[in-house]
N, C-alpha and C positions, 0 to 999 in steps of 0.2 A: 504494500500500500504506500502511496505517496506520503512523504513526510510533510509536515506543515511548512508552507511556503511563506507565511506571514503570521503576525500576531492575531489571535482570535479576540475580537472585541464584540461581545454579544449585542450590545445596543446598535452598533454600526451595521453588523450583519443582519439583524432583524429589520432595520430600516431599508437596507438594500433588498432583502427578500420581499418585503411588502411592495416594493416598486416592480419587482420581477414577476411575482405570481400573477397568473391570469388563467383564462380558460385554456390557453396553450400549454400550461404546465399541469393542470388538473381539470377534468370535466366537471368536478364538483365545486369549482370556484364560483363565488358570487361576489358582487361588490360589497355586500353586507358582511360576508365571511370569507375574506380573501385567503385565509389559511386552510380552509376546508379542502380536504383531500390532498394536501401538499406534503404530508409527512414522509412518505417513502422517497419521493423524488428529492425533497429537501435534504433528507438524511444522506442520500447518495452524493449530492453536490457538495455538501459541507464536508463529508469525508474526503472527497476528491481534493478539496482545497486545503483542508486543515488536518487531515489524518484522523486518528482516533478510532473509536469503535462505533458500530451501530447497535443500539439496544432496542428492545421492544417490550410492550406491555399490552395485554388484552384490553380492548376498549370498545364498547358497543358492538360486540360480536365480531370484531375485526382486530387486527394487530395495529397498534400505533407505534410508529418508528421515530427515533430521535437519536441524538449523538452523545457520546462521552469523549471528551477531549481532556487530556492531562488529568484524568480521574474525576472530572466535573461533568455532571449531566447538563445537557443543553437541549431543551425541548423548544425549538424555534417555531413550532406550529401549535403550541398549547392554546392560543387564543381561539381556536376553532371550537373548543368545547365549552359548554355551559356548566358541566360537572367535571372537575379536574380529575385527571388520571390517578389511580392508586398505583404508583410506579412499582413495578416488579423488577425492572432493569435486567430483563432476560437477555442473554447474548443473542445477537442476530448476525446477519451477514448481508452482503450486497445482493445475493440471489433472492433472499426473502424480501428485502426492501424493493427490489426491482419488480417483484410480482405485484406490487402496489401501484405501479406506473407502467409506462411503455417507452420505447426508444425515442419517439417523437417528443414526448413530454420531457424526458430526461435531457435530450439534446437541446431543446429550447431553453430550459431553465439553466443548464450549464453554460450555454453561450451568453444568455442575458446576464447572468450573475457575474461572469468574468468581465463583460463589458462595463458593468456598473461598479465593479470592485476597483477598477483602474483609476 
C-alpha cells in the first residue's frame, strides 16, 4: 500500500471531500446528504492518498467503511447518519470496500480529490 504522501488534516480533507462528492461518486448522493453512500469509495481514496487501514462496522444492514491512519479512526462520511455508528473497527480491505462502489465512481472521486488537494 502506498505510504502517506502528505500530512493528514481531517478538517481540510472533509472540506475537500464535500466539494468532490456528487452523484458521480455515489448514486445515493443528494444535496441534503452529500455523504450518503460515499463510505466505500471515500475509504479507498483516502487510503490511496494517506495509507493506513480500512475498517468496517455493520450499519443499517450494510457495512460502513472508514479509515484508520496512524492508529486514529477517521470516519469522513459519518454525517450521512442520523444515528451514529456503534464502531466495531473490524479489519477490512480494498476488495470489500470496492464492493460498495464501482470503477467509474472510484475513478471520478480519485481524480476530483487529487485535483482539489493540489
